Steps between C-alpha positions, in 0.01 A plus 500: 500500500718503193873440504584871480305577817656205684843617387433853622351395834788264579790689347572196284560508128253336264780281373571374851129434560491291182807313629325432832210362301732278293649366823154422639527756781193695389208415274304738283156446358470593136242746373328422167746735330795302644601760758616374836260565786636475856302469820560757775664219699805519273606843623605351833618177339739685266634702793558173689679351201721806464587492869592133482710557188676794665571272797679270259252216452489349153167488318486118522496522882259795498257303285500219756443720805249750357197293606625523860498880484126529439282639776360327689816296499446135442823307510454193286809345349430143396796503261759665729819303450790498746702689237237770469476539876880526521499760223233703679693479829814618318313789335345599834844506663640705209214750536566525873864584428394766248253650748772516763741664255236749385415579862867568582534725194176684579613557859841624386340747258257617768790550742693696238198719419442569868866597553504730197169659600621564855831643378324737262252604767789595733674714239427870507275617220 
């Protein structure tokens, strides 16, 4: 698929897709006319990248862990340094904190919506 279709299917700008390619996160084949041609696989890969970026991971870490996200998952890290493992542990802990915060906020909003809905339902029409 061409870059426009990948952009549309992932909700990602063409500019950002080109950036991902520059960073080595995705790879496009080139058609004879020079157009980028992406495999179907990259729809999910771009969504994974976006999720990891939204979770706060920098592209240098994402590039290192992307091979571990393939299915079937084959964990093979011959070059995993203690620093990289510490960074990943830190990022995992940071994500856990964000998930907990998001869960609290979601629950508070749900509670508020339920209270407002019940109050309105009890009011005479």
